[in-house]
PDB file with one MODEL, atoms N, CA, C and O in Angstrom:
MODEL        1
ATOM      1  N   MET A   1      -0.830   5.194  -8.187  1.00  0.00           N
ATOM      2  CA  MET A   1      -1.262   3.826  -7.941  1.00  0.00           C
ATOM      3  C   MET A   1      -2.638   3.870  -7.290  1.00  0.00           C
ATOM      4  O   MET A   1      -2.960   4.780  -6.526  1.00  0.00           O
ATOM      5  N   ASN A   2      -3.418   2.885  -7.608  1.00  0.00           N
ATOM      6  CA  ASN A   2      -4.765   2.797  -7.062  1.00  0.00           C
ATOM      7  C   ASN A   2      -4.868   1.589  -6.149  1.00  0.00           C
ATOM      8  O   ASN A   2      -4.573   0.463  -6.549  1.00  0.00           O
ATOM      9  N   LYS A   3      -5.293   1.838  -4.916  1.00  0.00           N
ATOM     10  CA  LYS A   3      -5.508   0.701  -4.015  1.00  0.00           C
ATOM     11  C   LYS A   3      -6.636  -0.131  -4.583  1.00  0.00           C
ATOM     12  O   LYS A   3      -7.579   0.400  -5.170  1.00  0.00           O
ATOM     13  N   ILE A   4      -6.536  -1.443  -4.406  1.00  0.00           N
ATOM     14  CA  ILE A   4      -7.575  -2.333  -4.936  1.00  0.00           C
ATOM     15  C   ILE A   4      -8.016  -3.320  -3.876  1.00  0.00           C
ATOM     16  O   ILE A   4      -7.293  -3.596  -2.919  1.00  0.00           O
ATOM     17  N   GLN A   5      -9.208  -3.844  -4.063  1.00  0.00           N
ATOM     18  CA  GLN A   5      -9.710  -4.935  -3.236  1.00  0.00           C
ATOM     19  C   GLN A   5      -9.109  -6.225  -3.791  1.00  0.00           C
ATOM     20  O   GLN A   5      -9.194  -6.481  -4.992  1.00  0.00           O
ATOM     21  N   HIS A   6      -8.508  -7.031  -2.931  1.00  0.00           N
ATOM     22  CA  HIS A   6      -7.874  -8.292  -3.320  1.00  0.00           C
ATOM     23  C   HIS A   6      -8.668  -9.438  -2.693  1.00  0.00           C
ATOM     24  O   HIS A   6      -9.225  -9.268  -1.609  1.00  0.00           O
ATOM     25  N   PRO A   7      -8.733 -10.591  -3.341  1.00  0.00           N
ATOM     26  CA  PRO A   7      -9.494 -11.709  -2.772  1.00  0.00           C
ATOM     27  C   PRO A   7      -9.046 -12.116  -1.367  1.00  0.00           C
ATOM     28  O   PRO A   7      -9.839 -12.672  -0.608  1.00  0.00           O
ATOM     29  N   SER A   8      -7.807 -11.852  -1.016  1.00  0.00           N
ATOM     30  CA  SER A   8      -7.317 -12.249   0.310  1.00  0.00           C
ATOM     31  C   SER A   8      -7.625 -11.223   1.396  1.00  0.00           C
ATOM     32  O   SER A   8      -7.400 -11.508   2.572  1.00  0.00           O
ATOM     33  N   ASN A   9      -8.134 -10.032   1.044  1.00  0.00           N
ATOM     34  CA  ASN A   9      -8.375  -8.996   2.061  1.00  0.00           C
ATOM     35  C   ASN A   9      -9.298  -9.503   3.147  1.00  0.00           C
ATOM     36  O   ASN A   9     -10.339 -10.101   2.875  1.00  0.00           O
ATOM     37  N   ASN A  10      -8.893  -9.250   4.397  1.00  0.00           N
ATOM     38  CA  ASN A  10      -9.671  -9.709   5.538  1.00  0.00           C
ATOM     39  C   ASN A  10      -9.836  -8.636   6.615  1.00  0.00           C
ATOM     40  O   ASN A  10     -10.292  -8.932   7.720  1.00  0.00           O
ATOM     41  N   ASP A  11      -9.465  -7.379   6.296  1.00  0.00           N
ATOM     42  CA  ASP A  11      -9.596  -6.298   7.264  1.00  0.00           C
ATOM     43  C   ASP A  11      -9.488  -4.967   6.510  1.00  0.00           C
ATOM     44  O   ASP A  11      -9.188  -4.939   5.316  1.00  0.00           O
ATOM     45  N   VAL A  12      -9.735  -3.886   7.218  1.00  0.00           N
ATOM     46  CA  VAL A  12      -9.625  -2.545   6.652  1.00  0.00           C
ATOM     47  C   VAL A  12      -8.928  -1.660   7.672  1.00  0.00           C
ATOM     48  O   VAL A  12      -9.257  -1.689   8.858  1.00  0.00           O
ATOM     49  N   LEU A  13      -7.959  -0.870   7.206  1.00  0.00           N
ATOM     50  CA  LEU A  13      -7.313   0.119   8.064  1.00  0.00           C
ATOM     51  C   LEU A  13      -7.924   1.479   7.798  1.00  0.00           C
ATOM     52  O   LEU A  13      -8.146   1.859   6.649  1.00  0.00           O
ATOM     53  N   GLY A  14      -8.193   2.205   8.859  1.00  0.00           N
ATOM     54  CA  GLY A  14      -8.646   3.584   8.739  1.00  0.00           C
ATOM     55  C   GLY A  14      -7.495   4.523   9.047  1.00  0.00           C
ATOM     56  O   GLY A  14      -6.367   4.084   9.268  1.00  0.00           O
ATOM     57  N   ALA A  15      -7.778   5.797   9.059  1.00  0.00           N
ATOM     58  CA  ALA A  15      -6.754   6.784   9.394  1.00  0.00           C
ATOM     59  C   ALA A  15      -6.309   6.586  10.844  1.00  0.00           C
ATOM     60  O   ALA A  15      -7.109   6.173  11.683  1.00  0.00           O
ATOM     61  N   PRO A  16      -5.045   6.875  11.145  1.00  0.00           N
ATOM     62  CA  PRO A  16      -4.578   6.777  12.534  1.00  0.00           C
ATOM     63  C   PRO A  16      -5.358   7.715  13.450  1.00  0.00           C
ATOM     64  O   PRO A  16      -5.880   8.735  12.999  1.00  0.00           O
ATOM     65  N   ALA A  17      -5.435   7.374  14.729  1.00  0.00           N
ATOM     66  CA  ALA A  17      -6.109   8.225  15.710  1.00  0.00           C
ATOM     67  C   ALA A  17      -5.494   9.622  15.690  1.00  0.00           C
ATOM     68  O   ALA A  17      -4.272   9.775  15.678  1.00  0.00           O
ATOM     69  N   GLY A  18      -6.348  10.627  15.686  1.00  0.00           N
ATOM     70  CA  GLY A  18      -5.877  12.001  15.705  1.00  0.00           C
ATOM     71  C   GLY A  18      -5.440  12.545  14.353  1.00  0.00           C
ATOM     72  O   GLY A  18      -4.941  13.668  14.278  1.00  0.00           O
ATOM     73  N   TRP A  19      -5.615  11.777  13.285  1.00  0.00           N
ATOM     74  CA  TRP A  19      -5.189  12.195  11.951  1.00  0.00           C
ATOM     75  C   TRP A  19      -5.985  13.421  11.504  1.00  0.00           C
ATOM     76  O   TRP A  19      -7.205  13.460  11.664  1.00  0.00           O
ATOM     77  N   ASP A  20      -5.307  14.411  10.951  1.00  0.00           N
ATOM     78  CA  ASP A  20      -5.950  15.633  10.467  1.00  0.00           C
ATOM     79  C   ASP A  20      -6.325  15.459   8.996  1.00  0.00           C
ATOM     80  O   ASP A  20      -5.500  15.665   8.105  1.00  0.00           O
ATOM     81  N   GLN A  21      -7.577  15.078   8.755  1.00  0.00           N
ATOM     82  CA  GLN A  21      -8.050  14.853   7.391  1.00  0.00           C
ATOM     83  C   GLN A  21      -8.001  16.134   6.548  1.00  0.00           C
ATOM     84  O   GLN A  21      -7.885  16.068   5.324  1.00  0.00           O
ATOM     85  N   GLY A  22      -8.090  17.289   7.199  1.00  0.00           N
ATOM     86  CA  GLY A  22      -8.019  18.547   6.481  1.00  0.00           C
ATOM     87  C   GLY A  22      -6.629  18.830   5.940  1.00  0.00           C
ATOM     88  O   GLY A  22      -6.481  19.443   4.883  1.00  0.00           O
ATOM     89  N   GLU A  23      -5.613  18.385   6.662  1.00  0.00           N
ATOM     90  CA  GLU A  23      -4.232  18.609   6.221  1.00  0.00           C
ATOM     91  C   GLU A  23      -3.824  17.631   5.133  1.00  0.00           C
ATOM     92  O   GLU A  23      -3.220  18.019   4.133  1.00  0.00           O
ATOM     93  N   LEU A  24      -4.154  16.364   5.329  1.00  0.00           N
ATOM     94  CA  LEU A  24      -3.819  15.326   4.352  1.00  0.00           C
ATOM     95  C   LEU A  24      -4.862  14.217   4.463  1.00  0.00           C
ATOM     96  O   LEU A  24      -4.833  13.449   5.424  1.00  0.00           O
ATOM     97  N   PRO A  25      -5.783  14.113   3.500  1.00  0.00           N
ATOM     98  CA  PRO A  25      -6.824  13.086   3.580  1.00  0.00           C
ATOM     99  C   PRO A  25      -6.231  11.670   3.619  1.00  0.00           C
ATOM    100  O   PRO A  25      -5.242  11.374   2.948  1.00  0.00           O
ATOM    101  N   CYS A  26      -6.851  10.823   4.408  1.00  0.00           N
ATOM    102  CA  CYS A  26      -6.419   9.425   4.545  1.00  0.00           C
ATOM    103  C   CYS A  26      -7.676   8.569   4.540  1.00  0.00           C
ATOM    104  O   CYS A  26      -8.435   8.569   5.509  1.00  0.00           O
ATOM    105  N   SER A  27      -7.901   7.834   3.445  1.00  0.00           N
ATOM    106  CA  SER A  27      -9.109   7.025   3.329  1.00  0.00           C
ATOM    107  C   SER A  27      -8.848   5.591   3.789  1.00  0.00           C
ATOM    108  O   SER A  27      -7.707   5.197   4.029  1.00  0.00           O
ATOM    109  N   ALA A  28      -9.918   4.832   3.904  1.00  0.00           N
ATOM    110  CA  ALA A  28      -9.825   3.435   4.335  1.00  0.00           C
ATOM    111  C   ALA A  28      -9.013   2.617   3.330  1.00  0.00           C
ATOM    112  O   ALA A  28      -9.087   2.836   2.121  1.00  0.00           O
ATOM    113  N   LEU A  29      -8.241   1.676   3.860  1.00  0.00           N
ATOM    114  CA  LEU A  29      -7.376   0.837   3.032  1.00  0.00           C
ATOM    115  C   LEU A  29      -7.691  -0.633   3.281  1.00  0.00           C
ATOM    116  O   LEU A  29      -7.490  -1.118   4.395  1.00  0.00           O
ATOM    117  N   PRO A  30      -8.187  -1.365   2.260  1.00  0.00           N
ATOM    118  CA  PRO A  30      -8.401  -2.798   2.436  1.00  0.00           C
ATOM    119  C   PRO A  30      -7.049  -3.495   2.573  1.00  0.00           C
ATOM    120  O   PRO A  30      -6.118  -3.225   1.814  1.00  0.00           O
ATOM    121  N   ILE A  31      -6.955  -4.394   3.552  1.00  0.00           N
ATOM    122  CA  ILE A  31      -5.686  -5.082   3.821  1.00  0.00           C
ATOM    123  C   ILE A  31      -5.911  -6.569   4.037  1.00  0.00           C
ATOM    124  O   ILE A  31      -7.031  -7.035   4.244  1.00  0.00           O
ATOM    125  N   THR A  32      -4.817  -7.283   3.983  1.00  0.00           N
ATOM    126  CA  THR A  32      -4.790  -8.690   4.365  1.00  0.00           C
ATOM    127  C   THR A  32      -3.844  -8.824   5.543  1.00  0.00           C
ATOM    128  O   THR A  32      -2.665  -8.485   5.439  1.00  0.00           O
ATOM    129  N   ARG A  33      -4.345  -9.308   6.644  1.00  0.00           N
ATOM    130  CA  ARG A  33      -3.476  -9.630   7.786  1.00  0.00           C
ATOM    131  C   ARG A  33      -2.920 -11.013   7.500  1.00  0.00           C
ATOM    132  O   ARG A  33      -3.669 -11.971   7.310  1.00  0.00           O
ATOM    133  N   ALA A  34      -1.595 -11.107   7.472  1.00  0.00           N
ATOM    134  CA  ALA A  34      -0.930 -12.353   7.066  1.00  0.00           C
ATOM    135  C   ALA A  34       0.270 -12.608   7.959  1.00  0.00           C
ATOM    136  O   ALA A  34       0.599 -11.808   8.836  1.00  0.00           O
ATOM    137  N   LYS A  35       0.910 -13.727   7.720  1.00  0.00           N
ATOM    138  CA  LYS A  35       2.160 -14.062   8.401  1.00  0.00           C
ATOM    139  C   LYS A  35       3.175 -14.502   7.365  1.00  0.00           C
ATOM    140  O   LYS A  35       2.849 -15.233   6.430  1.00  0.00           O
ATOM    141  N   PHE A  36       4.392 -14.058   7.535  1.00  0.00           N
ATOM    142  CA  PHE A  36       5.537 -14.519   6.766  1.00  0.00           C
ATOM    143  C   PHE A  36       6.418 -15.239   7.769  1.00  0.00           C
ATOM    144  O   PHE A  36       7.178 -14.609   8.505  1.00  0.00           O
ATOM    145  N   GLY A  37       6.314 -16.568   7.796  1.00  0.00           N
ATOM    146  CA  GLY A  37       6.973 -17.316   8.865  1.00  0.00           C
ATOM    147  C   GLY A  37       6.289 -16.970  10.170  1.00  0.00           C
ATOM    148  O   GLY A  37       5.069 -17.093  10.281  1.00  0.00           O
ATOM    149  N   ASP A  38       7.057 -16.537  11.164  1.00  0.00           N
ATOM    150  CA  ASP A  38       6.496 -16.144  12.459  1.00  0.00           C
ATOM    151  C   ASP A  38       6.203 -14.645  12.535  1.00  0.00           C
ATOM    152  O   ASP A  38       5.732 -14.157  13.562  1.00  0.00           O
ATOM    153  N   MET A  39       6.478 -13.917  11.457  1.00  0.00           N
ATOM    154  CA  MET A  39       6.301 -12.461  11.482  1.00  0.00           C
ATOM    155  C   MET A  39       4.937 -12.069  10.954  1.00  0.00           C
ATOM    156  O   MET A  39       4.546 -12.458   9.854  1.00  0.00           O
ATOM    157  N   GLU A  40       4.213 -11.290  11.753  1.00  0.00           N
ATOM    158  CA  GLU A  40       2.932 -10.776  11.304  1.00  0.00           C
ATOM    159  C   GLU A  40       3.156  -9.681  10.273  1.00  0.00           C
ATOM    160  O   GLU A  40       4.145  -8.951  10.329  1.00  0.00           O
ATOM    161  N   ALA A  41       2.225  -9.575   9.331  1.00  0.00           N
ATOM    162  CA  ALA A  41       2.356  -8.574   8.277  1.00  0.00           C
ATOM    163  C   ALA A  41       0.978  -8.018   7.929  1.00  0.00           C
ATOM    164  O   ALA A  41      -0.049  -8.662   8.147  1.00  0.00           O
ATOM    165  N   VAL A  42       0.988  -6.823   7.390  1.00  0.00           N
ATOM    166  CA  VAL A  42      -0.204  -6.183   6.841  1.00  0.00           C
ATOM    167  C   VAL A  42       0.103  -5.956   5.371  1.00  0.00           C
ATOM    168  O   VAL A  42       1.085  -5.293   5.037  1.00  0.00           O
ATOM    169  N   VAL A  43      -0.736  -6.505   4.482  1.00  0.00           N
ATOM    170  CA  VAL A  43      -0.489  -6.432   3.043  1.00  0.00           C
ATOM    171  C   VAL A  43      -1.615  -5.642   2.385  1.00  0.00           C
ATOM    172  O   VAL A  43      -2.793  -5.900   2.633  1.00  0.00           O
ATOM    173  N   SER A  44      -1.246  -4.683   1.550  1.00  0.00           N
ATOM    174  CA  SER A  44      -2.229  -3.976   0.732  1.00  0.00           C
ATOM    175  C   SER A  44      -1.840  -4.168  -0.731  1.00  0.00           C
ATOM    176  O   SER A  44      -0.679  -4.428  -1.049  1.00  0.00           O
ATOM    177  N   TYR A  45      -2.816  -4.037  -1.603  1.00  0.00           N
ATOM    178  CA  TYR A  45      -2.598  -4.297  -3.029  1.00  0.00           C
ATOM    179  C   TYR A  45      -2.911  -3.041  -3.829  1.00  0.00           C
ATOM    180  O   TYR A  45      -3.888  -2.339  -3.567  1.00  0.00           O
ATOM    181  N   TRP A  46      -2.054  -2.776  -4.813  1.00  0.00           N
ATOM    182  CA  TRP A  46      -2.131  -1.557  -5.602  1.00  0.00           C
ATOM    183  C   TRP A  46      -1.969  -1.880  -7.075  1.00  0.00           C
ATOM    184  O   TRP A  46      -1.213  -2.778  -7.445  1.00  0.00           O
ATOM    185  N   ARG A  47      -2.679  -1.145  -7.908  1.00  0.00           N
ATOM    186  CA  ARG A  47      -2.574  -1.344  -9.349  1.00  0.00           C
ATOM    187  C   ARG A  47      -2.207  -0.005  -9.990  1.00  0.00           C
ATOM    188  O   ARG A  47      -2.878   1.000  -9.754  1.00  0.00           O
ATOM    189  N   PRO A  48      -1.128   0.013 -10.812  1.00  0.00           N
ATOM    190  CA  PRO A  48      -0.762   1.261 -11.479  1.00  0.00           C
ATOM    191  C   PRO A  48      -1.788   1.636 -12.554  1.00  0.00           C
ATOM    192  O   PRO A  48      -2.397   0.773 -13.187  1.00  0.00           O
ATOM    193  N   SER A  49      -1.958   2.940 -12.737  1.00  0.00           N
ATOM    194  CA  SER A  49      -2.818   3.438 -13.811  1.00  0.00           C
ATOM    195  C   SER A  49      -2.115   3.208 -15.147  1.00  0.00           C
ATOM    196  O   SER A  49      -0.939   2.845 -15.180  1.00  0.00           O
ATOM    197  N   GLN A  50      -2.828   3.418 -16.230  1.00  0.00           N
ATOM    198  CA  GLN A  50      -2.231   3.284 -17.560  1.00  0.00           C
ATOM    199  C   GLN A  50      -1.071   4.264 -17.733  1.00  0.00           C
ATOM    200  O   GLN A  50      -0.056   3.925 -18.341  1.00  0.00           O
ATOM    201  N   GLU A  51      -1.219   5.474 -17.201  1.00  0.00           N
ATOM    202  CA  GLU A  51      -0.149   6.465 -17.283  1.00  0.00           C
ATOM    203  C   GLU A  51       1.085   6.015 -16.501  1.00  0.00           C
ATOM    204  O   GLU A  51       2.215   6.161 -16.966  1.00  0.00           O
ATOM    205  N   GLU A  52       0.852   5.466 -15.306  1.00  0.00           N
ATOM    206  CA  GLU A  52       1.973   4.976 -14.492  1.00  0.00           C
ATOM    207  C   GLU A  52       2.641   3.775 -15.156  1.00  0.00           C
ATOM    208  O   GLU A  52       3.865   3.648 -15.118  1.00  0.00           O
ATOM    209  N   LEU A  53       1.845   2.892 -15.764  1.00  0.00           N
ATOM    210  CA  LEU A  53       2.423   1.761 -16.484  1.00  0.00           C
ATOM    211  C   LEU A  53       3.326   2.239 -17.618  1.00  0.00           C
ATOM    212  O   LEU A  53       4.395   1.674 -17.850  1.00  0.00           O
ATOM    213  N   ALA A  54       2.895   3.276 -18.317  1.00  0.00           N
ATOM    214  CA  ALA A  54       3.713   3.823 -19.401  1.00  0.00           C
ATOM    215  C   ALA A  54       5.045   4.336 -18.859  1.00  0.00           C
ATOM    216  O   ALA A  54       6.092   4.108 -19.465  1.00  0.00           O
ATOM    217  N   VAL A  55       5.007   5.025 -17.724  1.00  0.00           N
ATOM    218  CA  VAL A  55       6.248   5.525 -17.109  1.00  0.00           C
ATOM    219  C   VAL A  55       7.135   4.363 -16.688  1.00  0.00           C
ATOM    220  O   VAL A  55       8.342   4.390 -16.927  1.00  0.00           O
ATOM    221  N   LEU A  56       6.554   3.344 -16.064  1.00  0.00           N
ATOM    222  CA  LEU A  56       7.340   2.178 -15.641  1.00  0.00           C
ATOM    223  C   LEU A  56       7.953   1.466 -16.846  1.00  0.00           C
ATOM    224  O   LEU A  56       9.126   1.093 -16.823  1.00  0.00           O
ATOM    225  N   ASN A  57       7.158   1.281 -17.894  1.00  0.00           N
ATOM    226  CA  ASN A  57       7.660   0.615 -19.097  1.00  0.00           C
ATOM    227  C   ASN A  57       8.748   1.417 -19.796  1.00  0.00           C
ATOM    228  O   ASN A  57       9.553   0.860 -20.543  1.00  0.00           O
ATOM    229  N   ALA A  58       8.773   2.725 -19.556  1.00  0.00           N
ATOM    230  CA  ALA A  58       9.805   3.580 -20.153  1.00  0.00           C
ATOM    231  C   ALA A  58      11.031   3.697 -19.250  1.00  0.00           C
ATOM    232  O   ALA A  58      11.927   4.498 -19.514  1.00  0.00           O
ATOM    233  N   GLY A  59      11.067   2.894 -18.184  1.00  0.00           N
ATOM    234  CA  GLY A  59      12.239   2.894 -17.307  1.00  0.00           C
ATOM    235  C   GLY A  59      12.052   3.625 -15.997  1.00  0.00           C
ATOM    236  O   GLY A  59      12.996   3.733 -15.215  1.00  0.00           O
ATOM    237  N   GLY A  60      10.840   4.138 -15.733  1.00  0.00           N
ATOM    238  CA  GLY A  60      10.575   4.805 -14.461  1.00  0.00           C
ATOM    239  C   GLY A  60      10.664   3.822 -13.301  1.00  0.00           C
ATOM    240  O   GLY A  60      10.807   2.618 -13.514  1.00  0.00           O
ATOM    241  N   SER A  61      10.583   4.320 -12.100  1.00  0.00           N
ATOM    242  CA  SER A  61      10.712   3.464 -10.920  1.00  0.00           C
ATOM    243  C   SER A  61       9.509   3.626  -9.999  1.00  0.00           C
ATOM    244  O   SER A  61       8.724   4.564 -10.136  1.00  0.00           O
ATOM    245  N   VAL A  62       9.383   2.699  -9.063  1.00  0.00           N
ATOM    246  CA  VAL A  62       8.344   2.747  -8.041  1.00  0.00           C
ATOM    247  C   VAL A  62       8.924   3.476  -6.836  1.00  0.00           C
ATOM    248  O   VAL A  62      10.049   3.199  -6.419  1.00  0.00           O
ATOM    249  N   GLU A  63       8.156   4.406  -6.276  1.00  0.00           N
ATOM    250  CA  GLU A  63       8.594   5.172  -5.117  1.00  0.00           C
ATOM    251  C   GLU A  63       7.775   4.721  -3.915  1.00  0.00           C
ATOM    252  O   GLU A  63       6.554   4.590  -4.011  1.00  0.00           O
ATOM    253  N   LEU A  64       8.430   4.484  -2.789  1.00  0.00           N
ATOM    254  CA  LEU A  64       7.756   4.157  -1.539  1.00  0.00           C
ATOM    255  C   LEU A  64       8.049   5.284  -0.563  1.00  0.00           C
ATOM    256  O   LEU A  64       9.209   5.528  -0.230  1.00  0.00           O
ATOM    257  N   ALA A  65       7.018   5.970  -0.103  1.00  0.00           N
ATOM    258  CA  ALA A  65       7.186   7.055   0.857  1.00  0.00           C
ATOM    259  C   ALA A  65       6.492   6.673   2.160  1.00  0.00           C
ATOM    260  O   ALA A  65       5.334   6.257   2.155  1.00  0.00           O
ATOM    261  N   ILE A  66       7.190   6.812   3.251  1.00  0.00           N
ATOM    262  CA  ILE A  66       6.650   6.553   4.582  1.00  0.00           C
ATOM    263  C   ILE A  66       6.576   7.892   5.306  1.00  0.00           C
ATOM    264  O   ILE A  66       7.578   8.601   5.396  1.00  0.00           O
ATOM    265  N   LEU A  67       5.405   8.244   5.821  1.00  0.00           N
ATOM    266  CA  LEU A  67       5.296   9.501   6.554  1.00  0.00           C
ATOM    267  C   LEU A  67       5.938   9.338   7.920  1.00  0.00           C
ATOM    268  O   LEU A  67       5.712   8.340   8.604  1.00  0.00           O
ATOM    269  N   GLY A  68       6.724  10.300   8.310  1.00  0.00           N
ATOM    270  CA  GLY A  68       7.427  10.247   9.589  1.00  0.00           C
ATOM    271  C   GLY A  68       8.924  10.356   9.374  1.00  0.00           C
ATOM    272  O   GLY A  68       9.373  10.783   8.310  1.00  0.00           O
ATOM    273  N   ARG A  69       9.710   9.966  10.392  1.00  0.00           N
ATOM    274  CA  ARG A  69      11.152  10.177  10.357  1.00  0.00           C
ATOM    275  C   ARG A  69      11.968   8.899  10.232  1.00  0.00           C
ATOM    276  O   ARG A  69      13.194   8.940  10.331  1.00  0.00           O
ATOM    277  N   THR A  70      11.306   7.762  10.017  1.00  0.00           N
ATOM    278  CA  THR A  70      12.052   6.513   9.908  1.00  0.00           C
ATOM    279  C   THR A  70      11.392   5.603   8.880  1.00  0.00           C
ATOM    280  O   THR A  70      10.268   5.859   8.447  1.00  0.00           O
ATOM    281  N   MET A  71      12.076   4.567   8.500  1.00  0.00           N
ATOM    282  CA  MET A  71      11.553   3.603   7.526  1.00  0.00           C
ATOM    283  C   MET A  71      11.375   2.265   8.241  1.00  0.00           C
ATOM    284  O   MET A  71      12.363   1.620   8.595  1.00  0.00           O
ATOM    285  N   PRO A  72      10.132   1.841   8.456  1.00  0.00           N
ATOM    286  CA  PRO A  72       9.916   0.528   9.056  1.00  0.00           C
ATOM    287  C   PRO A  72      10.272  -0.560   8.047  1.00  0.00           C
ATOM    288  O   PRO A  72      10.409  -0.272   6.859  1.00  0.00           O
ATOM    289  N   PRO A  73      10.422  -1.790   8.494  1.00  0.00           N
ATOM    290  CA  PRO A  73      10.675  -2.868   7.532  1.00  0.00           C
ATOM    291  C   PRO A  73       9.494  -2.970   6.556  1.00  0.00           C
ATOM    292  O   PRO A  73       8.346  -3.123   6.974  1.00  0.00           O
ATOM    293  N   VAL A  74       9.786  -2.883   5.277  1.00  0.00           N
ATOM    294  CA  VAL A  74       8.759  -2.976   4.244  1.00  0.00           C
ATOM    295  C   VAL A  74       9.215  -3.949   3.165  1.00  0.00           C
ATOM    296  O   VAL A  74      10.388  -4.313   3.085  1.00  0.00           O
ATOM    297  N   MET A  75       8.250  -4.364   2.332  1.00  0.00           N
ATOM    298  CA  MET A  75       8.568  -5.270   1.233  1.00  0.00           C
ATOM    299  C   MET A  75       7.695  -4.896   0.056  1.00  0.00           C
ATOM    300  O   MET A  75       6.492  -4.689   0.217  1.00  0.00           O
ATOM    301  N   LEU A  76       8.280  -4.806  -1.123  1.00  0.00           N
ATOM    302  CA  LEU A  76       7.526  -4.592  -2.355  1.00  0.00           C
ATOM    303  C   LEU A  76       7.664  -5.846  -3.200  1.00  0.00           C
ATOM    304  O   LEU A  76       8.742  -6.433  -3.292  1.00  0.00           O
ATOM    305  N   SER A  77       6.564  -6.249  -3.814  1.00  0.00           N
ATOM    306  CA  SER A  77       6.609  -7.414  -4.697  1.00  0.00           C
ATOM    307  C   SER A  77       5.502  -7.276  -5.738  1.00  0.00           C
ATOM    308  O   SER A  77       4.787  -6.274  -5.756  1.00  0.00           O
ATOM    309  N   VAL A  78       5.361  -8.257  -6.589  1.00  0.00           N
ATOM    310  CA  VAL A  78       4.335  -8.266  -7.614  1.00  0.00           C
ATOM    311  C   VAL A  78       3.394  -9.429  -7.343  1.00  0.00           C
ATOM    312  O   VAL A  78       3.830 -10.530  -7.009  1.00  0.00           O
ATOM    313  N   ASP A  79       2.099  -9.175  -7.491  1.00  0.00           N
ATOM    314  CA  ASP A  79       1.085 -10.193  -7.300  1.00  0.00           C
ATOM    315  C   ASP A  79       0.395 -10.430  -8.631  1.00  0.00           C
ATOM    316  O   ASP A  79       0.151  -9.480  -9.374  1.00  0.00           O
ATOM    317  N   GLN A  80       0.079 -11.658  -8.941  1.00  0.00           N
ATOM    318  CA  GLN A  80      -0.469 -11.997 -10.263  1.00  0.00           C
ATOM    319  C   GLN A  80      -1.971 -11.776 -10.369  1.00  0.00           C
ATOM    320  O   GLN A  80      -2.518 -11.895 -11.465  1.00  0.00           O
ATOM    321  N   GLN A  81      -2.662 -11.458  -9.274  1.00  0.00           N
ATOM    322  CA  GLN A  81      -4.124 -11.267  -9.351  1.00  0.00           C
ATOM    323  C   GLN A  81      -4.472  -9.825  -9.555  1.00  0.00           C
ATOM    324  O   GLN A  81      -5.651  -9.481  -9.642  1.00  0.00           O
TER     325      GLN A  81
ENDMDL
END
């Protein structure tokens, strides 16, 4: 998946403090700071490559990996832009 710039983006996240770029590179991520009801959220937008689209269309699935030992509350959805 390729991160993309979305019209709603209003901030950028960088690598966490102390991140070892040599071990695992972490580039800037355009984000939208938003609210879902009273809950604050950080939204990023991703577009699958043609190869990934082919896998998805053939029945493949989307994988969400969180680095660390727990899974924070997350949400996956589709955006029309």
